[in-house]
C-alpha beads as a LAMMPS data file, in Angstrom:
LAMMPS data file: protein, C-alpha beads

399 atoms
398 bonds

1 atom types
1 bond types

-500.0 500.0 xlo xhi
-500.0 500.0 ylo yhi
-500.0 500.0 zlo zhi

Masses

1 110.0

Atoms # bond

1 1 1 14.516 22.708 -27.162
2 1 1 11.872 22.966 -24.468
3 1 1 11.942 20.090 -22.007
4 1 1 8.914 18.001 -21.106
5 1 1 8.246 18.328 -17.386
6 1 1 7.133 15.193 -15.534
7 1 1 6.296 15.385 -11.835
8 1 1 5.771 12.332 -9.629
9 1 1 3.920 13.003 -6.381
10 1 1 4.727 10.379 -3.743
11 1 1 7.816 8.370 -2.889
12 1 1 6.290 4.988 -2.120
13 1 1 6.639 1.849 -4.197
14 1 1 4.641 3.035 -7.221
15 1 1 6.047 6.565 -7.281
16 1 1 9.664 5.491 -6.987
17 1 1 9.152 2.827 -9.659
18 1 1 7.510 5.316 -12.018
19 1 1 10.202 7.965 -11.571
20 1 1 13.107 5.546 -11.911
21 1 1 11.684 3.766 -14.942
22 1 1 10.817 7.029 -16.679
23 1 1 14.382 8.211 -16.156
24 1 1 15.681 4.960 -17.651
25 1 1 13.225 4.968 -20.570
26 1 1 13.822 8.631 -21.447
27 1 1 17.557 8.860 -20.836
28 1 1 19.051 11.379 -23.257
29 1 1 15.652 12.877 -24.114
30 1 1 14.700 16.513 -23.347
31 1 1 12.792 15.819 -20.107
32 1 1 12.831 16.998 -16.509
33 1 1 11.673 14.386 -13.998
34 1 1 10.925 15.506 -10.441
35 1 1 9.831 13.361 -7.497
36 1 1 8.124 15.130 -4.570
37 1 1 7.787 13.447 -1.180
38 1 1 7.342 14.689 2.377
39 1 1 9.824 12.208 3.885
40 1 1 13.497 12.276 2.824
41 1 1 13.877 8.497 2.576
42 1 1 12.369 5.480 0.885
43 1 1 11.376 2.878 3.477
44 1 1 9.808 -0.561 2.975
45 1 1 6.273 -0.024 4.190
46 1 1 5.427 -3.717 3.883
47 1 1 7.931 -4.404 6.673
48 1 1 6.566 -1.931 9.222
49 1 1 5.274 -4.828 11.351
50 1 1 8.875 -6.057 11.480
51 1 1 10.069 -2.571 12.391
52 1 1 7.618 -2.633 15.315
53 1 1 9.233 -5.923 16.365
54 1 1 12.653 -4.210 16.442
55 1 1 13.864 -5.391 13.048
56 1 1 15.386 -3.027 10.484
57 1 1 13.778 -2.698 7.039
58 1 1 15.615 -1.383 3.991
59 1 1 15.836 2.398 3.789
60 1 1 17.740 4.879 1.650
61 1 1 17.741 8.663 1.228
62 1 1 16.080 9.807 -1.998
63 1 1 19.022 12.120 -2.676
64 1 1 21.260 9.057 -2.763
65 1 1 18.674 6.801 -4.391
66 1 1 18.340 9.007 -7.492
67 1 1 21.908 10.304 -7.611
68 1 1 23.081 10.401 -11.214
69 1 1 19.817 8.877 -12.495
70 1 1 18.153 11.969 -13.926
71 1 1 15.529 12.479 -11.215
72 1 1 15.383 15.621 -9.088
73 1 1 14.074 15.153 -5.552
74 1 1 12.118 17.831 -3.676
75 1 1 11.223 17.222 -0.040
76 1 1 7.841 18.860 0.369
77 1 1 4.109 18.291 0.798
78 1 1 1.787 18.999 -2.093
79 1 1 -1.029 21.219 -0.816
80 1 1 -2.873 21.906 -4.088
81 1 1 -2.961 20.796 -7.713
82 1 1 -4.229 23.229 -10.351
83 1 1 -5.041 20.947 -13.325
84 1 1 -6.193 23.853 -15.508
85 1 1 -2.758 25.492 -15.332
86 1 1 -0.720 22.291 -14.822
87 1 1 0.802 23.586 -11.604
88 1 1 1.288 22.192 -8.091
89 1 1 1.639 24.171 -4.876
90 1 1 4.188 22.731 -2.461
91 1 1 4.855 23.359 1.208
92 1 1 8.603 22.983 1.674
93 1 1 10.136 21.688 4.889
94 1 1 11.278 25.228 5.810
95 1 1 7.651 26.375 5.723
96 1 1 7.920 28.287 2.458
97 1 1 5.580 27.734 -0.466
98 1 1 6.740 26.847 -3.962
99 1 1 4.859 26.361 -7.219
100 1 1 6.088 23.896 -9.830
101 1 1 4.735 23.173 -13.302
102 1 1 4.206 19.923 -15.152
103 1 1 3.258 18.626 -18.563
104 1 1 2.487 15.204 -17.114
105 1 1 1.750 14.315 -13.513
106 1 1 2.034 10.873 -11.914
107 1 1 -0.111 10.895 -8.766
108 1 1 1.236 8.273 -6.341
109 1 1 0.371 9.575 -2.881
110 1 1 -0.626 6.165 -1.569
111 1 1 -2.847 5.494 1.432
112 1 1 -2.835 5.759 5.203
113 1 1 -4.513 3.975 8.114
114 1 1 -8.107 5.119 8.526
115 1 1 -8.739 5.833 12.216
116 1 1 -11.919 7.826 11.602
117 1 1 -14.308 4.857 11.646
118 1 1 -14.534 4.361 15.408
119 1 1 -14.607 6.993 18.183
120 1 1 -11.335 7.051 20.097
121 1 1 -9.243 5.174 17.529
122 1 1 -7.302 8.267 16.465
123 1 1 -6.755 9.406 20.052
124 1 1 -5.830 6.161 21.789
125 1 1 -4.814 3.477 19.280
126 1 1 -1.386 3.116 17.700
127 1 1 -0.840 1.998 14.115
128 1 1 1.703 0.838 11.568
129 1 1 0.654 3.530 9.113
130 1 1 3.982 5.363 9.055
131 1 1 7.580 4.730 9.989
132 1 1 7.240 7.169 12.895
133 1 1 4.230 5.398 14.434
134 1 1 5.886 2.001 13.930
135 1 1 8.953 3.240 15.792
136 1 1 6.762 4.559 18.621
137 1 1 5.225 1.105 18.920
138 1 1 8.655 -0.546 18.802
139 1 1 9.879 1.634 21.668
140 1 1 6.877 0.896 23.913
141 1 1 6.590 -2.842 23.417
142 1 1 9.605 -4.144 25.415
143 1 1 8.457 -2.558 28.686
144 1 1 4.881 -3.785 28.250
145 1 1 6.054 -7.272 27.276
146 1 1 8.426 -7.538 30.246
147 1 1 5.492 -7.347 32.651
148 1 1 3.238 -9.580 30.562
149 1 1 1.048 -6.746 29.368
150 1 1 -2.074 -6.868 27.218
151 1 1 -1.958 -6.071 23.502
152 1 1 -5.160 -5.741 21.463
153 1 1 -5.049 -5.616 17.658
154 1 1 -8.182 -4.225 15.993
155 1 1 -8.659 -5.588 12.489
156 1 1 -8.317 -9.093 11.079
157 1 1 -7.198 -8.271 7.529
158 1 1 -3.775 -9.158 6.184
159 1 1 -2.035 -6.316 8.029
160 1 1 -3.671 -7.383 11.283
161 1 1 -2.630 -11.005 10.777
162 1 1 0.966 -10.021 10.060
163 1 1 1.464 -7.656 12.990
164 1 1 -0.301 -9.986 15.439
165 1 1 1.851 -13.014 14.644
166 1 1 5.058 -10.983 14.334
167 1 1 4.662 -9.480 17.783
168 1 1 3.485 -12.743 19.346
169 1 1 6.626 -14.449 18.079
170 1 1 8.934 -11.605 19.140
171 1 1 7.309 -11.039 22.552
172 1 1 5.905 -14.369 23.826
173 1 1 5.103 -12.854 27.237
174 1 1 2.525 -10.511 25.754
175 1 1 -1.126 -11.420 26.181
176 1 1 -2.391 -10.758 22.661
177 1 1 -5.974 -10.562 21.409
178 1 1 -7.047 -9.931 17.828
179 1 1 -10.577 -8.568 17.395
180 1 1 -12.246 -8.314 14.004
181 1 1 -15.687 -7.489 12.641
182 1 1 -15.359 -10.274 10.057
183 1 1 -15.126 -13.999 10.504
184 1 1 -11.526 -14.887 11.318
185 1 1 -9.649 -15.497 8.073
186 1 1 -12.560 -14.203 5.990
187 1 1 -10.354 -13.343 3.018
188 1 1 -8.756 -16.766 2.654
189 1 1 -10.008 -20.258 1.805
190 1 1 -11.142 -22.950 4.224
191 1 1 -7.692 -24.537 4.074
192 1 1 -6.154 -21.122 4.673
193 1 1 -8.354 -20.484 7.719
194 1 1 -7.494 -23.878 9.139
195 1 1 -3.794 -23.097 8.879
196 1 1 -4.233 -19.618 10.388
197 1 1 -6.001 -21.170 13.368
198 1 1 -3.099 -23.594 13.864
199 1 1 -0.581 -20.752 13.864
200 1 1 -2.625 -18.583 16.233
201 1 1 -3.082 -21.479 18.647
202 1 1 0.640 -22.224 18.563
203 1 1 1.427 -18.590 19.371
204 1 1 -1.290 -18.438 22.084
205 1 1 -3.192 -15.596 20.397
206 1 1 -6.818 -15.109 21.390
207 1 1 -9.284 -14.251 18.604
208 1 1 -12.640 -12.481 18.902
209 1 1 -14.368 -12.379 15.525
210 1 1 -17.708 -11.119 14.226
211 1 1 -17.467 -8.324 16.780
212 1 1 -18.165 -4.707 15.861
213 1 1 -15.929 -2.276 17.726
214 1 1 -17.960 0.649 19.051
215 1 1 -15.417 2.780 20.893
216 1 1 -11.822 2.877 22.071
217 1 1 -11.075 4.565 25.378
218 1 1 -7.769 5.203 27.119
219 1 1 -7.683 1.640 28.459
220 1 1 -10.464 -0.410 26.809
221 1 1 -11.708 -1.539 23.420
222 1 1 -15.489 -1.600 23.672
223 1 1 -17.448 -3.809 21.312
224 1 1 -20.962 -5.184 21.049
225 1 1 -21.053 -7.731 23.839
226 1 1 -18.095 -6.736 25.948
227 1 1 -14.893 -4.768 26.513
228 1 1 -11.202 -5.610 26.234
229 1 1 -8.765 -3.916 28.623
230 1 1 -5.363 -3.180 27.067
231 1 1 -1.948 -1.694 27.679
232 1 1 -1.377 -1.106 23.954
233 1 1 -4.042 -1.025 21.258
234 1 1 -3.101 -1.259 17.570
235 1 1 -5.580 -0.142 14.908
236 1 1 -5.177 -2.028 11.617
237 1 1 -8.705 -1.913 10.249
238 1 1 -8.794 -0.303 6.835
239 1 1 -7.002 2.337 4.790
240 1 1 -8.015 5.561 3.102
241 1 1 -6.318 8.087 0.804
242 1 1 -5.437 11.798 0.908
243 1 1 -8.108 14.331 -0.079
244 1 1 -5.753 16.273 -2.378
245 1 1 -7.153 14.926 -5.652
246 1 1 -10.761 15.593 -4.654
247 1 1 -9.916 19.084 -3.407
248 1 1 -8.143 19.795 -6.704
249 1 1 -11.182 19.013 -8.846
250 1 1 -9.916 15.707 -10.223
251 1 1 -12.611 13.047 -10.597
252 1 1 -12.385 10.572 -7.711
253 1 1 -14.420 7.747 -6.186
254 1 1 -16.175 7.875 -2.824
255 1 1 -12.987 7.537 -0.757
256 1 1 -10.876 9.912 -2.858
257 1 1 -9.015 7.581 -5.230
258 1 1 -8.542 9.019 -8.719
259 1 1 -10.796 7.336 -11.277
260 1 1 -8.565 6.063 -14.101
261 1 1 -8.963 4.351 -17.475
262 1 1 -7.200 1.217 -18.686
263 1 1 -4.051 3.251 -19.420
264 1 1 -3.971 4.554 -15.810
265 1 1 -4.920 8.079 -16.934
266 1 1 -7.384 10.199 -15.002
267 1 1 -10.736 10.071 -16.761
268 1 1 -11.173 13.802 -16.103
269 1 1 -7.597 14.985 -16.780
270 1 1 -5.755 12.761 -19.297
271 1 1 -2.299 14.223 -18.610
272 1 1 -2.543 12.981 -15.012
273 1 1 -1.687 9.356 -14.280
274 1 1 -2.678 7.735 -10.981
275 1 1 -0.952 4.639 -9.631
276 1 1 -0.888 2.516 -6.501
277 1 1 -3.320 2.852 -3.614
278 1 1 -4.439 6.326 -4.739
279 1 1 -5.907 4.991 -8.016
280 1 1 -9.261 3.355 -8.772
281 1 1 -9.257 1.252 -11.944
282 1 1 -12.666 -0.335 -11.386
283 1 1 -14.258 1.423 -14.358
284 1 1 -11.631 -0.130 -16.609
285 1 1 -11.328 -3.571 -14.999
286 1 1 -14.756 -4.172 -13.499
287 1 1 -13.315 -4.779 -10.018
288 1 1 -11.565 -2.508 -7.485
289 1 1 -7.784 -2.648 -7.457
290 1 1 -6.574 -3.993 -4.121
291 1 1 -4.419 -1.620 -2.095
292 1 1 -1.122 -3.490 -2.056
293 1 1 2.529 -3.226 -2.977
294 1 1 1.936 -6.151 -5.365
295 1 1 -0.289 -3.886 -7.478
296 1 1 1.488 -0.579 -6.851
297 1 1 4.867 -1.541 -8.325
298 1 1 3.485 -2.929 -11.629
299 1 1 1.233 0.129 -11.949
300 1 1 4.232 2.435 -11.525
301 1 1 6.182 0.491 -14.147
302 1 1 3.242 0.463 -16.546
303 1 1 2.601 4.217 -16.178
304 1 1 6.247 4.916 -17.038
305 1 1 6.081 2.716 -20.141
306 1 1 2.692 4.106 -21.219
307 1 1 3.871 7.699 -20.863
308 1 1 7.082 6.904 -22.739
309 1 1 5.075 5.436 -25.624
310 1 1 2.743 8.432 -25.568
311 1 1 5.634 10.884 -25.797
312 1 1 7.056 8.859 -28.702
313 1 1 3.732 8.957 -30.527
314 1 1 3.147 5.240 -30.048
315 1 1 0.187 3.267 -28.706
316 1 1 0.717 1.180 -25.589
317 1 1 -1.393 -1.838 -24.662
318 1 1 -3.955 -1.432 -21.831
319 1 1 -2.978 -2.184 -18.277
320 1 1 -4.006 -5.557 -16.818
321 1 1 -4.599 -6.140 -13.117
322 1 1 -2.894 -9.437 -12.290
323 1 1 -3.521 -10.487 -8.704
324 1 1 -3.324 -14.280 -8.552
325 1 1 -2.133 -14.682 -4.972
326 1 1 -1.400 -12.979 -1.665
327 1 1 1.355 -14.014 0.684
328 1 1 0.934 -13.188 4.371
329 1 1 3.807 -13.502 6.823
330 1 1 2.990 -15.176 10.140
331 1 1 6.193 -14.424 11.991
332 1 1 9.649 -15.164 10.635
333 1 1 9.191 -18.920 10.210
334 1 1 5.698 -19.275 8.761
335 1 1 3.456 -17.699 6.144
336 1 1 0.375 -18.388 4.067
337 1 1 0.355 -18.039 0.290
338 1 1 -3.288 -17.946 -0.801
339 1 1 -4.328 -18.167 -4.473
340 1 1 -7.326 -16.309 -5.973
341 1 1 -9.445 -16.482 -9.112
342 1 1 -10.354 -13.638 -11.486
343 1 1 -13.267 -12.632 -9.239
344 1 1 -10.886 -12.268 -6.276
345 1 1 -12.332 -15.328 -4.574
346 1 1 -9.878 -17.570 -2.688
347 1 1 -9.097 -20.969 -4.115
348 1 1 -8.330 -24.015 -1.998
349 1 1 -4.773 -24.074 -3.373
350 1 1 -2.393 -22.751 -0.726
351 1 1 1.268 -22.919 0.288
352 1 1 2.010 -22.732 3.986
353 1 1 4.738 -22.973 6.602
354 1 1 8.441 -22.451 5.978
355 1 1 8.114 -22.740 2.208
356 1 1 5.568 -19.918 2.178
357 1 1 7.794 -17.917 4.564
358 1 1 10.655 -18.297 2.095
359 1 1 8.342 -17.145 -0.709
360 1 1 7.237 -14.118 1.340
361 1 1 10.811 -13.094 2.125
362 1 1 11.729 -13.478 -1.541
363 1 1 8.786 -11.272 -2.533
364 1 1 9.779 -8.579 -0.010
365 1 1 13.360 -8.573 -1.257
366 1 1 12.158 -8.471 -4.846
367 1 1 10.224 -5.258 -4.157
368 1 1 13.501 -3.562 -3.200
369 1 1 15.301 -5.054 -6.185
370 1 1 12.467 -3.888 -8.437
371 1 1 12.500 -0.234 -7.394
372 1 1 16.311 -0.097 -7.396
373 1 1 16.463 -1.734 -10.851
374 1 1 13.351 -0.233 -12.479
375 1 1 14.484 -0.953 -16.010
376 1 1 14.326 -4.703 -15.422
377 1 1 10.992 -4.834 -13.629
378 1 1 8.372 -6.812 -15.550
379 1 1 4.627 -6.966 -15.085
380 1 1 2.543 -10.022 -15.778
381 1 1 -0.240 -10.581 -18.276
382 1 1 -3.458 -12.401 -17.563
383 1 1 -3.970 -15.711 -19.357
384 1 1 -6.110 -15.338 -22.478
385 1 1 -8.794 -17.423 -20.780
386 1 1 -9.200 -14.680 -18.148
387 1 1 -8.765 -11.612 -20.367
388 1 1 -12.216 -12.027 -21.900
389 1 1 -13.776 -12.331 -18.448
390 1 1 -12.078 -9.168 -17.253
391 1 1 -13.160 -7.281 -20.388
392 1 1 -16.816 -8.325 -19.943
393 1 1 -16.776 -7.270 -16.282
394 1 1 -15.371 -3.877 -17.236
395 1 1 -18.064 -3.452 -19.895
396 1 1 -20.756 -4.298 -17.346
397 1 1 -19.256 -1.814 -14.890
398 1 1 -19.512 1.075 -17.354
399 1 1 -22.863 0.173 -18.950

Bonds

1 1 1 2
2 1 2 3
3 1 3 4
4 1 4 5
5 1 5 6
6 1 6 7
7 1 7 8
8 1 8 9
9 1 9 10
10 1 10 11
11 1 11 12
12 1 12 13
13 1 13 14
14 1 14 15
15 1 15 16
16 1 16 17
17 1 17 18
18 1 18 19
19 1 19 20
20 1 20 21
21 1 21 22
22 1 22 23
23 1 23 24
24 1 24 25
25 1 25 26
26 1 26 27
27 1 27 28
28 1 28 29
29 1 29 30
30 1 30 31
31 1 31 32
32 1 32 33
33 1 33 34
34 1 34 35
35 1 35 36
36 1 36 37
37 1 37 38
38 1 38 39
39 1 39 40
40 1 40 41
41 1 41 42
42 1 42 43
43 1 43 44
44 1 44 45
45 1 45 46
46 1 46 47
47 1 47 48
48 1 48 49
49 1 49 50
50 1 50 51
51 1 51 52
52 1 52 53
53 1 53 54
54 1 54 55
55 1 55 56
56 1 56 57
57 1 57 58
58 1 58 59
59 1 59 60
60 1 60 61
61 1 61 62
62 1 62 63
63 1 63 64
64 1 64 65
65 1 65 66
66 1 66 67
67 1 67 68
68 1 68 69
69 1 69 70
70 1 70 71
71 1 71 72
72 1 72 73
73 1 73 74
74 1 74 75
75 1 75 76
76 1 76 77
77 1 77 78
78 1 78 79
79 1 79 80
80 1 80 81
81 1 81 82
82 1 82 83
83 1 83 84
84 1 84 85
85 1 85 86
86 1 86 87
87 1 87 88
88 1 88 89
89 1 89 90
90 1 90 91
91 1 91 92
92 1 92 93
93 1 93 94
94 1 94 95
95 1 95 96
96 1 96 97
97 1 97 98
98 1 98 99
99 1 99 100
100 1 100 101
101 1 101 102
102 1 102 103
103 1 103 104
104 1 104 105
105 1 105 106
106 1 106 107
107 1 107 108
108 1 108 109
109 1 109 110
110 1 110 111
111 1 111 112
112 1 112 113
113 1 113 114
114 1 114 115
115 1 115 116
116 1 116 117
117 1 117 118
118 1 118 119
119 1 119 120
120 1 120 121
121 1 121 122
122 1 122 123
123 1 123 124
124 1 124 125
125 1 125 126
126 1 126 127
127 1 127 128
128 1 128 129
129 1 129 130
130 1 130 131
131 1 131 132
132 1 132 133
133 1 133 134
134 1 134 135
135 1 135 136
136 1 136 137
137 1 137 138
138 1 138 139
139 1 139 140
140 1 140 141
141 1 141 142
142 1 142 143
143 1 143 144
144 1 144 145
145 1 145 146
146 1 146 147
147 1 147 148
148 1 148 149
149 1 149 150
150 1 150 151
151 1 151 152
152 1 152 153
153 1 153 154
154 1 154 155
155 1 155 156
156 1 156 157
157 1 157 158
158 1 158 159
159 1 159 160
160 1 160 161
161 1 161 162
162 1 162 163
163 1 163 164
164 1 164 165
165 1 165 166
166 1 166 167
167 1 167 168
168 1 168 169
169 1 169 170
170 1 170 171
171 1 171 172
172 1 172 173
173 1 173 174
174 1 174 175
175 1 175 176
176 1 176 177
177 1 177 178
178 1 178 179
179 1 179 180
180 1 180 181
181 1 181 182
182 1 182 183
183 1 183 184
184 1 184 185
185 1 185 186
186 1 186 187
187 1 187 188
188 1 188 189
189 1 189 190
190 1 190 191
191 1 191 192
192 1 192 193
193 1 193 194
194 1 194 195
195 1 195 196
196 1 196 197
197 1 197 198
198 1 198 199
199 1 199 200
200 1 200 201
201 1 201 202
202 1 202 203
203 1 203 204
204 1 204 205
205 1 205 206
206 1 206 207
207 1 207 208
208 1 208 209
209 1 209 210
210 1 210 211
211 1 211 212
212 1 212 213
213 1 213 214
214 1 214 215
215 1 215 216
216 1 216 217
217 1 217 218
218 1 218 219
219 1 219 220
220 1 220 221
221 1 221 222
222 1 222 223
223 1 223 224
224 1 224 225
225 1 225 226
226 1 226 227
227 1 227 228
228 1 228 229
229 1 229 230
230 1 230 231
231 1 231 232
232 1 232 233
233 1 233 234
234 1 234 235
235 1 235 236
236 1 236 237
237 1 237 238
238 1 238 239
239 1 239 240
240 1 240 241
241 1 241 242
242 1 242 243
243 1 243 244
244 1 244 245
245 1 245 246
246 1 246 247
247 1 247 248
248 1 248 249
249 1 249 250
250 1 250 251
251 1 251 252
252 1 252 253
253 1 253 254
254 1 254 255
255 1 255 256
256 1 256 257
257 1 257 258
258 1 258 259
259 1 259 260
260 1 260 261
261 1 261 262
262 1 262 263
263 1 263 264
264 1 264 265
265 1 265 266
266 1 266 267
267 1 267 268
268 1 268 269
269 1 269 270
270 1 270 271
271 1 271 272
272 1 272 273
273 1 273 274
274 1 274 275
275 1 275 276
276 1 276 277
277 1 277 278
278 1 278 279
279 1 279 280
280 1 280 281
281 1 281 282
282 1 282 283
283 1 283 284
284 1 284 285
285 1 285 286
286 1 286 287
287 1 287 288
288 1 288 289
289 1 289 290
290 1 290 291
291 1 291 292
292 1 292 293
293 1 293 294
294 1 294 295
295 1 295 296
296 1 296 297
297 1 297 298
298 1 298 299
299 1 299 300
300 1 300 301
301 1 301 302
302 1 302 303
303 1 303 304
304 1 304 305
305 1 305 306
306 1 306 307
307 1 307 308
308 1 308 309
309 1 309 310
310 1 310 311
311 1 311 312
312 1 312 313
313 1 313 314
314 1 314 315
315 1 315 316
316 1 316 317
317 1 317 318
318 1 318 319
319 1 319 320
320 1 320 321
321 1 321 322
322 1 322 323
323 1 323 324
324 1 324 325
325 1 325 326
326 1 326 327
327 1 327 328
328 1 328 329
329 1 329 330
330 1 330 331
331 1 331 332
332 1 332 333
333 1 333 334
334 1 334 335
335 1 335 336
336 1 336 337
337 1 337 338
338 1 338 339
339 1 339 340
340 1 340 341
341 1 341 342
342 1 342 343
343 1 343 344
344 1 344 345
345 1 345 346
346 1 346 347
347 1 347 348
348 1 348 349
349 1 349 350
350 1 350 351
351 1 351 352
352 1 352 353
353 1 353 354
354 1 354 355
355 1 355 356
356 1 356 357
357 1 357 358
358 1 358 359
359 1 359 360
360 1 360 361
361 1 361 362
362 1 362 363
363 1 363 364
364 1 364 365
365 1 365 366
366 1 366 367
367 1 367 368
368 1 368 369
369 1 369 370
370 1 370 371
371 1 371 372
372 1 372 373
373 1 373 374
374 1 374 375
375 1 375 376
376 1 376 377
377 1 377 378
378 1 378 379
379 1 379 380
380 1 380 381
381 1 381 382
382 1 382 383
383 1 383 384
384 1 384 385
385 1 385 386
386 1 386 387
387 1 387 388
388 1 388 389
389 1 389 390
390 1 390 391
391 1 391 392
392 1 392 393
393 1 393 394
394 1 394 395
395 1 395 396
396 1 396 397
397 1 397 398
398 1 398 399
């Protein structure tokens, strides 16, 4: 009997979840499941700010991770997808090219830090975009901190808040400034902003907000109204996605995310699923899906279940984006858990301090438990009171 070939591109949270859950769902069935990733290990990306502060996140080799679980691992970079022939061209680590075929493809290539927005960011700023760059930052920080050096973080989103407070707590001698084009704490409620200000004052972090960065040089961050000298500059302002899907003729949005329906299938190529940061579900949900581990893991689990049902000739319910809260670490002893409504607007209900820090640590540990126990991962449903609102927004989006 001919086996059904399923290829998962990307070994982040959503890709690993999809591959592991597919293997569990289809155990004993005539399938071949292959995961392709450029790096040989799974590493907790949401802890890269801790890695920069000389802490050690969970990591495991894919060869060990999938041992005996029915998933083949290939270490390679995908350089082209040929949707018309259901083939993928890979660049192996030894430099050789290899072509593999698929019946179904799960596209989970994730995102990376976008340093193209400001001149000099790519050349002079460091980032937490990869394990390698986080380690480079970790290795430089002690020497700079010992002499009371200047650290400038560009970007006041959740990643910027986490790395700023983590490094301020770990290296109190650093003179740290966070600069952002938005109002400080723009994505949280008034209560949330008030708490963020308390934490930043306690950690002696300077904030410059509503400031557009114009250029980064070898020793200064230049913005409208002034310049900030630095010893280390960290860029944490925005993410983008690989161009592979666009280059392969798959329908994408303006930044290159694959446009998907409410079953996470590409609207141009139905045998391709897209999950995590590389997917855009706005046509199905009415709102963009936030780039976050909290959305990536449920999307990976859902795609595995949807594809399993499809192969069994069954109909699976549509995917629901459930994003009720965001929990931001503020060092090891504090955090902010901010709640949101269906329109992604912050509510005034928050949890803060040590209780929120405990919640954040629990969430981070749960992500590891989820991908290592994919069979038991569950994804939430929206309350019925919100399902109608989401459906009407999606209808408006496509009308």
